[in-house]
N, C-alpha and C positions, 0 to 999 in steps of 0.2 A: 089792524090792517090800515095802512096809510098809502095814499096816492100822492105822487109828485107830478107837477105839470111844468113843462118848459116850452117856451116858444122859440123856435129857431127861424130867424128871418134874415134876409140880406144874403150876401155872398158866403159861400162855403170856402173859408180861407183860414189861415193860421190864427188870427186874432179871434174870429168867431168861434172856432173850435176850442181855443184856449179858455174863453169865457164859459163855453158849454161844459167843459171838463171841470173847471173850478166850481160851477154851480152843482154839477153832479156830485162832486166830493162833499158838498155841504148838504145836499138833499137825500142822497141815497145812503141808507143804512139798513140794518137788519129788519127794521119795522116797515120799510117801503116794499110793498107788494107789486105796485104797478107804477110805471113811469109813462106819462102821456106826453108825447112830443108833437106840438103843433107846428107845422112847417109851412112857410111861405117864402120861397127862395128862388132866385133866378139861376142858382147853381154856382159853380166856381171850379175849384181845383179837384180833379178826379182823384189824385193820390190822397189828398187830405180827406176827401169824402169817403174813400174806401177805408182809411184808417179809423175814421169816426164810426163808420158802419160796423166794423169789426169790434170796436169798443162797445158799441150799443148791444150787439149780439152777445157779448160776454157778461153783461150786467146780471146780477143775481135776482132781478125782479122781471116781471113780465113787462115788455115794452110795446106800447100801442102808439103808432104814428098816425098823424092826421094831415091830409092835404087840406088846408083851410082856404086856399085860393089857387096858387100856382106852385107847382113843384117841377122845376125845370132843370134840365141838364144834369150836372153832378148831384143836385139835390135828390134826384131819383134814387141814387145809391143809398143815401141816408134814409129815405122813406121806406125802401124795401127791407131795411134792417129790422123793422118792427115785426113782432110776432103776429100782431093784428095790424092791418093797414086800412085806415078809413079815409074816405074822400068826401068832402062837401059836394053836394049835388052840382054846384057850379064850378067845382074845382077842375083844373086841367093839368096835364103833364106835357112837357115839351122836350123832345129829343132832337139831337143834332150830332154830327160827327165830332169826335174829340178834337180839340184844337189847343194851341199853345200861343201865348203872347210872346212876340219877338221884338226886342228893341235894340237899337244900336247896330253897329256893323258886325256881321258874323261871317266866318269863313265857311266854305262848303263843308268842311269836316264838322264844324259846330252845328250847322243846319241839319246834316245827316244824323248827328247824335240827338238833336231835338226831335227829329222825325221818328227816330227809334223810341224815344220816350212816349211820344203820342201813340205810336202803334202798340206799345206795351200797355199803356193806360187803357186804350180801347179794348184790348184783349181781356185785361183784368176786369174791366167794367162789365163786358158782355158775359164773362164767366160768372161773375157775382150775380148779375141779374138773372141768369139762367137758373142758378141754384135757388133763387128766392121766388121765382114765378113759373108759370107753365109755358114760357116762351124759350125757344132755342137761341143759342148765341147767333146763329145765322139770321134768324128773324129779327133779333135786336139790332144787328148790323144794318139790315135792310130798313128798319124803322128809323135808325139814326141817320142813315144816308139820305132818307126821304125828308128829313127835318119834320118829323111827324108830331102833331099835337093830338093828345089822347084825352077824350072826355072821361068823366067819372064813370058813366055807364060802360064804356068800352074798357076802362081800366079794370073794372070788376070782371068783365067777360074774359080778359086775358090773364087774370091772376095778379095784375100789378097791385090792385087794391082788393081787400077782402070784402068790403061793403061800402055802401054810401051812407054817410051819417053826418049830421050837423053837430059840430063840437059844442056850440052854444046851448043846444038842447040837451045834449048828453051831460054837460056839466051843470045844467040848471041855471045858466046865466040869463036872467030875464031881460028882454028887450035888446039882446045882442044878435039874435038870429038873422035879422034882415041885414045887419051891417057886415056880416061875414059872408 
């Protein structure tokens, strides 16, 4: 039995996911029974996060995700892909409405198309979150619209996290617990 550990930090974007997939290809084989993904991320691209979450769910090993500090925005999608979802006692989750970066001059038609993408991403995000937690899409939308911050304790109550746990203690890392 072998465990693999990966830390996912920073933005959820194409380069980050590419590095993650490359690492998975090296670490995940038939002997890997558990993949531990330690997450500290401000979020990023919803479509990329959904693709990564679906990849994680399809892995042949048990996946345990950890919120080691902050799991915000699109990073929540990756977090809930875990079969077990653990959160550090001081960990938080931050939700907000789906948005898109716009640069340069855009026509009304281009802006409407971008708004359609945002609406589609929001719908897919809420549907995915509903399948992985005990919260309906409607309540997820309300939480996102309220720009809600969720504590570790509340995350367990609503099924976002399965338990509160300190990764440093779980992995036996001496002297790290206070830093995380």
